[in-house]
N, C-alpha and C positions, 0 to 999 in steps of 0.2 A: 425491463424489470423481470420478465420471465427468464431471461438468460442468467441474471444474477442469482435469482432463486434456485434455478436448476444447478447452477455451479455450486452454490452453497450446500445444496442437498447432497451432491456428489462428494464434496469434502467431508461432510459430517458422516456419510455412509462409510467412507474409507476409515475415519477416525473410530467410529462406533464398532466396526467389525474387528478392530484391534483393541477395544476397551481402553482407549487412550484419553477419553473425556475426563477421567479422574486426575490427569496430569494438567489439564488445560484450565487453570485458574487465570485470572486476569493478569496477574504479575508475570507468570511464566509465558503466557502467550505474547505479552509486550516484549519480554526478554528475547523470545524466539524470533519475533518480528525484527527486533534490533540486530540480532546476530545474523539472520539471513540477509538483512539490508547490508551489513558489513561485508558479507560474502559477495554480494552484488557489487559493492564498491571495489572490492579486491580485483575484480576482472579488469579494471581500469588503472590500477596502481602501476606507476612507472611506465606507462604506455601514452602514446599519442591519443588524442581525444576520441577518435573513432576506431582505435586499434583493439578489437576484442573479438571473441568467437561468439557468433550469433547463437549457437546451440547452448552455450553456457549461460548467456544472457537470458535465454528463454527459461532455462531451468531455475536460475536464481531468482528471477523476477516472479515466476510461478510460486516459488516457496514464500516469498514476501507477500503476495497477494493472498495466498491460502491462510497464512497466519492472520492477516488483516480481516479476512472474511470471517474466520472463527471468532476473533475478538468482537467484531461487530455483531455476530449471531449471538454470542454469549450474553450481550447487553441488549438484545432485541432492538438493535440499531438498524434502521433501513439504510443500506449503503447508497442508494440513489439519493435519498433525502439529505443525508449528511454531506455528500459531495455537492449537491446543489446549494445547500445552505452555505457551505464554505466558498463556493464560487461568488455567491451573493456578497459575502463579507469581503472577499478579495476585490470585487468590483467597486466597493465603497472605498477600500484602502488604496487601490490602484486605479484612479480614474484615467480613462484613455488619454485625455488631453495633457495629463502630466506624466504618464508612465509609457506611452507608446515608444517603442525603440530604446527604452532606458532601463537599465538593470538596477537602479537605485532603490534601496529598501523604502517602503512606503513612509516611514517616519522622517525620512530625509528628502522627500519629493519637494 
């Protein structure tokens, strides 16, 4: 948890030094997150599964994560808690005995 808090503080410090919070409403943070996710996907477009440049992957993934952290912070969401809650829900939707080694969506298991 300390690492997540420290990272979030660094992102916020960077943002605040530039007076960008004024632009960081929920809608625009969600849009930025989606756009950065698309840039991440672009690294794989028209290539084999593992054919990408690791340095570009790190950059785009960092952008995605930073916007996710900012959106969570804006709404006072604890990243650890929301991830653990989602894992719990996924455990219910995807029981091991039905989903192990199977990529079928939960409603078709």
